[in-house]
C-alpha positions as CSV (number, residue, x, y, z in Angstrom):
1,M,-13.2,30.7,4.4
2,D,-12.7,34.3,3.3
3,P,-12.9,35.3,-0.4
4,I,-9.8,34.6,-2.4
5,P,-7.4,37.6,-1.8
6,P,-6.2,39.5,-4.9
7,S,-2.6,38.5,-4.4
8,P,-0.4,35.8,-2.8
9,W,-0.5,35.6,1.0
10,H,2.3,37.1,3.0
11,P,1.4,36.9,6.7
12,D,2.9,39.1,9.3
13,R,5.8,37.4,11.1
14,R,4.7,38.7,14.5
15,W,1.7,36.4,14.6
16,A,2.7,33.9,12.0
17,D,5.8,32.6,13.7
18,P,4.1,31.8,17.0
19,L,1.3,30.1,15.1
20,I,3.7,28.0,13.1
21,A,5.5,27.0,16.3
22,F,2.1,26.0,17.9
23,L,0.9,24.0,14.9
24,A,4.3,22.3,14.6
25,L,4.1,21.2,18.2
26,I,0.6,19.9,17.7
27,T,1.8,18.1,14.6
28,L,4.6,16.3,16.5
29,L,2.1,15.2,19.2
30,V,-0.3,13.9,16.5
31,V,2.5,12.1,14.7
32,N,3.7,10.5,17.9
33,F,0.1,9.4,18.9
34,T,-0.6,8.0,15.4
35,L,2.7,6.0,15.3
36,H,2.0,4.6,18.7
37,T,-1.5,3.6,17.8
38,R,-0.4,1.9,14.6
39,Q,2.4,0.1,16.4
40,V,0.0,-1.3,18.9
41,A,-2.3,-2.4,16.0
42,N,0.6,-4.0,14.1
43,D,1.8,-5.8,17.2
44,R,-1.7,-7.4,17.6
45,P,-1.8,-10.7,15.7
46,S,-3.9,-10.7,12.6
47,A,-7.2,-12.7,12.6
48,R,-6.4,-14.3,9.2
49,T,-3.5,-14.9,6.7
50,S,-1.6,-11.9,5.3
51,L,-0.8,-11.0,1.7
52,Q,2.8,-12.1,2.4
53,G,1.6,-15.5,3.5
54,Q,-0.7,-16.1,0.5
55,M,2.1,-15.0,-1.9
56,L,4.5,-17.4,-0.2
57,E,1.9,-20.1,-0.6
58,A,1.9,-19.6,-4.3
59,A,5.7,-19.6,-4.4
60,L,6.0,-22.9,-2.5
61,A,3.1,-24.8,-4.1
62,G,3.4,-23.4,-7.6
63,P,6.5,-25.3,-8.8
64,R,5.1,-28.6,-7.4
65,L,1.8,-28.1,-9.3
66,L,3.6,-27.3,-12.6
67,D,6.4,-29.8,-12.7
68,G,6.1,-32.0,-9.6
69,A,9.2,-30.5,-8.0
70,K,9.5,-31.1,-4.2
71,V,9.8,-28.3,-1.7
72,G,13.3,-28.5,-0.2
73,Q,14.1,-28.4,3.4
74,K,15.8,-25.0,3.0
75,E,12.7,-23.5,1.5
76,W,10.6,-24.7,4.4
77,S,13.1,-23.3,6.9
78,R,13.1,-20.0,5.0
79,A,9.3,-19.9,5.0
80,R,9.2,-20.5,8.8
81,T,11.6,-17.6,9.3
82,Q,9.7,-15.2,7.0
83,L,6.2,-16.0,8.3
84,V,5.6,-14.7,11.9
85,E,1.8,-14.1,12.0
86,P,-0.1,-17.0,13.7
87,W,-2.4,-17.6,10.7
88,D,0.4,-17.5,8.2
89,R,2.2,-20.2,10.2
90,A,-1.1,-22.2,10.4
91,L,-1.3,-21.9,6.5
92,L,2.3,-23.1,6.3
93,A,1.6,-26.1,8.6
94,V,-1.2,-27.3,6.3
95,L,0.9,-26.7,3.2
96,M,3.8,-28.6,4.9
97,A,1.4,-31.5,5.7
98,E,0.3,-31.6,2.1
99,L,3.6,-31.1,0.3
100,G,6.2,-32.1,2.9
101,D,6.4,-34.0,6.2
102,P,3.1,-34.3,8.2
103,D,5.1,-35.0,11.4
104,E,7.0,-31.8,10.9
105,A,3.7,-30.0,10.2
106,R,2.3,-31.3,13.5
107,A,5.4,-30.0,15.3
108,L,4.9,-26.6,13.7
109,V,1.3,-26.5,15.0
110,A,2.5,-27.6,18.4
111,E,5.0,-24.8,18.5
112,G,2.2,-22.3,18.4
113,S,-1.1,-21.9,16.6
114,P,-3.6,-19.0,16.4
115,A,-5.2,-18.0,19.7
116,G,-8.9,-17.6,20.4
117,I,-11.9,-19.5,19.1
118,G,-10.6,-19.4,15.5
119,G,-7.3,-21.1,16.6
120,E,-9.3,-23.8,18.4
121,H,-11.3,-24.4,15.3
122,F,-8.0,-24.7,13.3
123,R,-6.4,-27.2,15.8
124,K,-9.4,-29.4,15.6
125,A,-9.6,-29.3,11.8
126,F,-5.9,-30.0,11.4
127,A,-6.0,-32.9,13.9
128,A,-9.0,-34.4,12.1
129,A,-7.5,-33.9,8.6
130,Y,-4.1,-35.3,9.3
131,G,-5.0,-37.6,12.2
132,N,-7.9,-39.5,13.6
133,D,-9.6,-36.9,15.8
134,P,-13.4,-36.2,15.4
135,I,-14.4,-34.1,12.4
136,P,-15.4,-30.6,13.3
137,D,-18.8,-29.2,12.4
138,T,-19.4,-27.2,9.2
139,P,-19.4,-23.7,10.7
140,S,-16.1,-24.3,12.4
141,R,-14.5,-25.6,9.1
142,E,-15.9,-22.6,7.2
143,D,-14.4,-20.2,9.7
144,V,-11.0,-21.9,9.3
145,R,-11.2,-21.8,5.6
146,R,-12.0,-18.1,5.6
147,R,-9.1,-17.3,8.0
148,L,-6.7,-19.3,5.9
149,G,-7.6,-17.1,2.9
150,N,-10.0,-19.4,0.9
151,G,-7.1,-20.2,-1.4
152,Y,-5.2,-23.3,-2.4
153,T,-4.1,-24.5,1.1
154,A,-7.4,-23.8,2.7
155,T,-9.3,-25.8,0.0
156,L,-6.9,-28.7,0.4
157,L,-7.5,-28.8,4.1
158,E,-11.3,-29.0,3.5
159,A,-10.7,-31.7,0.8
160,R,-8.9,-33.8,3.4
161,L,-11.9,-33.4,5.8
162,Q,-14.3,-34.4,3.1
163,D,-12.2,-37.5,2.4
164,R,-12.6,-38.5,6.0
165,E,-16.3,-38.0,5.8
166,G,-17.2,-39.7,2.5
167,G,-14.2,-41.7,1.3
168,P,-10.9,-41.1,-0.5
169,A,-12.4,-39.6,-3.6
170,S,-14.9,-37.3,-1.9
171,G,-12.5,-34.3,-2.0
172,A,-11.6,-34.6,-5.7
173,A,-13.7,-31.7,-6.8
174,L,-12.2,-29.5,-4.1
175,R,-8.7,-30.4,-5.1
176,A,-9.5,-29.5,-8.7
177,Q,-10.9,-26.2,-7.4
178,A,-7.7,-25.7,-5.4
179,R,-5.5,-26.3,-8.5
180,T,-7.6,-23.8,-10.5
181,T,-7.2,-21.2,-7.8
182,L,-3.5,-21.6,-7.6
183,L,-3.0,-21.6,-11.4
184,T,-5.0,-18.3,-11.5
185,R,-2.8,-16.7,-8.9
186,L,0.3,-18.0,-10.5
187,A,-0.8,-16.5,-13.9
188,T,-1.5,-13.2,-12.2
189,L,1.8,-13.1,-10.4
190,G,3.7,-14.3,-13.5
191,S,2.1,-11.6,-15.7
192,L,2.8,-9.0,-13.1
193,G,6.4,-10.2,-12.7
194,L,7.0,-10.0,-16.4
195,L,5.5,-6.5,-16.5
196,V,7.7,-5.4,-13.6
197,L,10.8,-6.9,-15.2
198,G,10.1,-5.1,-18.4
199,L,9.5,-1.8,-16.6
200,A,12.6,-2.3,-14.5
201,V,14.7,-2.6,-17.7
202,G,13.1,0.4,-19.1
203,G,13.7,2.3,-15.8
204,L,17.4,1.5,-16.0
205,V,17.5,3.0,-19.5
206,M,15.5,6.0,-18.3
207,G,17.9,6.5,-15.4
208,I,20.9,6.4,-17.7
209,Y,19.2,8.9,-20.0
210,L,18.4,11.3,-17.2
211,W,21.9,11.1,-15.9
212,T,23.5,11.8,-19.3
213,T,21.2,14.7,-19.9
214,R,21.2,16.1,-16.4
215,R,22.7,19.4,-17.5
216,Q,20.1,19.9,-20.2
217,R,17.5,22.6,-19.5
218,P,14.2,21.2,-18.4
219,T,11.2,21.3,-20.8
220,R,9.5,24.0,-18.7
221,P,10.4,25.8,-15.5
222,L,8.9,24.6,-12.3
223,P,5.4,26.0,-11.4
224,D,5.8,29.5,-9.8
225,W,4.3,30.3,-6.4
226,G,4.1,33.9,-5.1
227,L,3.2,33.2,-1.4
228,S,5.9,33.6,1.2
229,G,7.7,30.7,3.0
230,R,5.7,31.4,6.2
231,A,2.4,31.2,4.2
232,A,3.5,27.9,2.6
233,T,4.4,26.5,6.1
234,L,1.0,27.5,7.5
235,V,-0.8,26.1,4.5
236,F,1.0,22.7,4.9
237,L,0.4,22.5,8.6
238,G,-3.2,23.5,8.2
239,W,-3.7,20.8,5.7
240,F,-2.0,18.3,8.0
241,M,-4.5,19.2,10.8
242,A,-7.3,18.6,8.3
243,F,-5.7,15.3,7.3
244,F,-5.6,14.0,10.8
245,A,-9.1,15.3,11.7
246,A,-10.7,13.9,8.5
247,G,-10.4,10.2,9.4
248,N,-11.6,10.7,12.9
249,L,-14.5,12.9,11.9
250,A,-15.5,10.4,9.2
251,S,-15.3,7.5,11.7
252,L,-17.5,9.4,14.1
253,A,-20.0,10.3,11.4
254,L,-20.3,6.8,10.1
255,M,-20.3,5.0,13.5
256,P,-24.1,4.5,13.6
257,W,-23.8,2.4,10.4
258,P,-21.2,-0.4,10.8
259,A,-21.9,-1.6,7.3
260,L,-20.4,1.7,6.0
261,R,-17.1,1.4,7.8
262,W,-15.4,1.0,4.4
263,A,-16.5,4.6,3.5
264,V,-14.3,6.1,6.2
265,V,-11.3,6.3,3.8
266,P,-13.3,7.8,0.8
267,V,-15.1,10.4,3.0
268,G,-12.0,11.3,5.0
269,T,-9.9,11.7,1.8
270,L,-12.5,13.8,0.1
271,F,-12.8,16.0,3.2
272,H,-9.0,16.8,3.7
273,A,-8.4,17.1,-0.1
274,T,-11.1,19.7,-0.4
275,I,-9.7,21.6,2.6
276,G,-6.2,21.4,1.1
277,V,-7.2,22.6,-2.3
278,R,-9.1,25.5,-0.9
279,L,-6.2,26.5,1.3
280,L,-3.8,26.4,-1.7
281,C,-6.1,28.5,-3.9
282,W,-6.8,31.0,-1.1
283,A,-3.2,31.5,-0.2
284,E,-2.1,32.0,-3.8
285,G,-5.0,34.3,-4.7
286,L,-6.1,32.1,-7.6
287,S,-9.2,30.1,-8.6
288,F,-8.7,26.4,-8.9
289,T,-9.0,26.6,-12.7
290,E,-6.2,29.3,-12.8
291,L,-4.1,27.3,-10.4
292,W,-4.5,24.0,-12.4
293,R,-3.6,25.7,-15.7
294,R,-0.4,26.9,-14.1
295,L,0.5,23.4,-12.7
296,A,-0.4,21.1,-15.5
297,P,0.6,22.4,-19.0
298,G,1.5,20.3,-21.9
299,S,-0.2,18.0,-24.4
300,L,-1.9,14.8,-23.3
301,R,0.3,12.6,-25.6
302,Q,3.5,14.1,-24.3
303,N,2.5,13.8,-20.7
304,L,1.5,10.1,-21.2
305,A,4.9,9.4,-22.7
306,W,6.7,11.0,-19.8
307,G,4.4,9.3,-17.3
308,A,5.3,5.8,-18.8
309,A,9.0,6.6,-18.7
310,F,9.0,7.8,-15.1
311,L,6.8,4.8,-14.0
312,A,9.6,2.6,-15.4
313,L,12.2,4.5,-13.4
314,A,10.1,4.3,-10.3
315,V,9.8,0.5,-10.6
316,F,13.6,0.1,-11.1
317,L,14.6,2.4,-8.2
318,V,12.0,1.0,-5.8
319,L,13.0,-2.6,-6.6
320,T,16.7,-1.7,-5.9
321,V,15.8,0.0,-2.6
322,A,13.5,-2.8,-1.6
323,M,16.3,-5.4,-2.2
324,V,18.8,-3.4,-0.1
325,T,16.4,-2.6,2.8
326,S,15.2,-6.3,2.9
327,L,18.6,-7.1,4.3
328,V,18.0,-5.0,7.4
329,M,14.2,-4.9,7.9
330,R,12.5,-7.5,10.1
331,P,10.2,-9.8,8.2
332,D,7.2,-8.9,10.3
333,Q,7.3,-5.2,9.3
334,S,4.2,-4.7,7.0
335,P,3.7,-1.1,6.0
336,Q,0.4,-1.8,4.3
337,R,-1.2,-4.0,6.9
338,D,-4.0,-1.5,7.7
339,L,-5.0,-1.2,4.1
340,Q,-4.9,-5.0,3.6
341,E,-7.3,-5.4,6.6
342,L,-9.6,-2.8,5.2
343,L,-9.7,-4.4,1.7
344,R,-10.6,-7.8,3.3
345,G,-13.8,-6.3,4.6
346,L,-15.0,-4.9,1.2
347,T,-18.0,-6.7,-0.2
348,G,-19.7,-5.9,-3.5
349,W,-18.7,-3.9,-6.5
350,G,-19.9,-0.5,-5.1
351,P,-17.5,-0.3,-2.2
352,S,-14.7,-1.8,-4.2
353,L,-15.1,0.7,-7.0
354,A,-15.4,3.6,-4.6
355,M,-12.2,2.6,-2.8
356,F,-10.4,2.1,-6.1
357,A,-11.5,5.6,-7.2
358,V,-10.0,7.1,-4.1
359,V,-6.8,5.1,-3.9
360,A,-6.0,5.3,-7.7
361,G,-7.7,8.6,-8.5
362,L,-8.4,11.2,-5.8
363,A,-5.5,10.4,-3.5
364,P,-2.8,10.6,-6.2
365,F,-4.3,13.7,-7.7
366,F,-4.4,15.6,-4.4
367,E,-1.0,14.3,-3.1
368,E,0.7,15.3,-6.3
369,L,-1.0,18.7,-6.2
370,L,0.3,19.2,-2.6
371,F,3.7,17.7,-2.7
372,R,5.0,18.1,-6.3
373,G,2.8,21.0,-7.4
374,F,3.2,23.1,-4.3
375,L,5.8,22.0,-1.8
376,F,8.6,21.0,-4.2
377,P,8.5,24.2,-6.3
378,V,8.3,26.4,-3.1
379,M,11.3,24.5,-1.6
380,A,13.2,24.9,-4.9
381,R,13.0,28.6,-5.0
382,Q,16.3,30.5,-5.1
383,G,17.9,27.6,-7.0
384,R,17.7,25.0,-4.2
385,V,16.4,22.3,-6.6
386,T,18.6,19.4,-5.4
387,V,17.7,20.0,-1.8
388,A,14.1,20.4,-2.7
389,L,14.1,17.1,-4.6
390,F,15.3,15.1,-1.6
391,A,13.5,17.1,1.1
392,S,10.1,16.9,-0.5
393,A,10.7,13.1,-1.2
394,L,11.5,12.5,2.4
395,L,8.6,14.5,3.6
396,F,6.3,12.5,1.3
397,G,7.6,9.3,2.9
398,V,7.3,10.7,6.4
399,I,3.7,12.0,6.0
400,H,2.4,8.5,5.4
401,L,3.4,7.5,9.0
402,Q,4.7,4.1,7.9
403,P,8.2,3.7,9.3
404,A,8.7,0.3,7.5
405,G,7.7,1.9,4.2
406,L,9.7,5.1,4.5
407,P,12.6,4.0,2.2
408,I,10.3,2.9,-0.6
409,L,7.8,5.8,-0.3
410,S,10.6,8.4,-0.2
411,T,12.2,6.8,-3.3
412,L,8.8,7.0,-5.1
413,G,8.5,10.6,-4.0
414,L,11.9,11.4,-5.4
415,V,10.9,9.9,-8.9
416,L,7.7,11.9,-8.8
417,A,9.6,15.1,-8.0
418,L,12.0,14.4,-10.8
419,A,9.1,14.0,-13.2
420,V,7.9,17.5,-12.4
421,R,11.4,18.9,-12.5
422,R,12.0,17.5,-16.0
423,T,8.6,18.3,-17.5
424,G,7.4,21.3,-15.6
425,S,3.9,19.6,-15.5
426,L,2.0,17.7,-12.8
427,W,0.4,15.3,-15.2
428,P,3.3,12.8,-15.5
429,A,3.6,12.5,-11.7
430,I,-0.1,12.0,-11.3
431,L,-0.1,9.3,-13.9
432,V,2.8,7.5,-12.2
433,H,1.2,7.8,-8.8
434,A,-2.2,6.6,-10.0
435,C,-0.7,3.5,-11.8
436,W,1.3,2.7,-8.7
437,N,-1.6,2.9,-6.3
438,G,-4.0,1.2,-8.6
439,T,-1.7,-1.8,-9.2
440,L,-1.1,-2.3,-5.5
441,F,-4.8,-2.0,-4.8
442,L,-5.7,-4.6,-7.4
443,L,-3.0,-7.0,-6.2
444,M,-4.1,-6.7,-2.6
445,R,-7.7,-7.0,-3.6
446,A,-7.0,-10.1,-5.6
447,F,-5.5,-11.8,-2.6
448,A,-8.0,-10.4,-0.1
């Protein structure tokens, strides 16, 4: 890239407009291709239980473990409606055989069980555990247990098989292990639920405060950008090209080493983030240090306080939007399925820490720099703040290319833009984004 120019970039419209049109066309083609590819992947049945299935497992089995309450017929019917993945329904069948009606569980398996060799292993293990069929070999049972998530239900199935092999008490140790696993997950979900409830209440208070003080002058003005609108459009489209190419280049570079497949996301994110930062600095005619000083003023204590307040607001608004959209979204729409599948393949502390650093560190930092530090202030020029708030939030949701997650992602983007509008600093938005991504990562990883 050429040396940083001495002033913000103002490209000539005679060549900039055709280039923008060309890049916009390429962007539309890339988006269409990516959405089609993801839809094909989402339509393909998963090879194991999902996060939704494992959380529903805890919701159904938890009350019975704690107070002996029975699972009602309405709960079973609701679970059958919510779980559409073959391995989720396989998990439900085992849970139903343990906590409900074994005959109904057999009917559920007969309706449809997972395909392939894994599905055959499951059918044999289920028929042996809750019938009189021959007991499968150990590798087949281990495969079934892994696909069922190695949790409460999977361990109970293996305990049944051990009872068949060595007598009624043979699976006692596994049943104790299953109870410990379920109690741990219940404690995790309970603690998270209390935290979310507390944040939601705080978010409601924060929302009321922002509404009542909406006419109050912000703490600082929005970050100022001198580049033209054409330059800003070219920078954003150039970054998007780098964003799309980054994952593909990282996949090609790491193809000879299948064990490093997990590194595609860290390498790709580092690549497109570097390109994006360089484009921003070059177009504005500033070094990164000068640019960052402009975007992130304020004391650490003040920024932390605002970050906590806007995190609470994000939780409240996202919960509200999620409850509304759940009434119209299909239960099989999983906006985070690709990330869940990737996390399942992580082994060892090294890859897990590297992925966490990207998801909860690098990605929030760069996305806030691009969307709230750059796009939002540029869109808000000439007093168009309200339009910029909603437009930048919608664009933030769209750029993730997850149609099922668009309402929630756009709501989160709106809160992050409000944080920058209110404080004039990027730090609160980065803190909210990092906490959000980090919590989702840890939750998915815990159930992976």
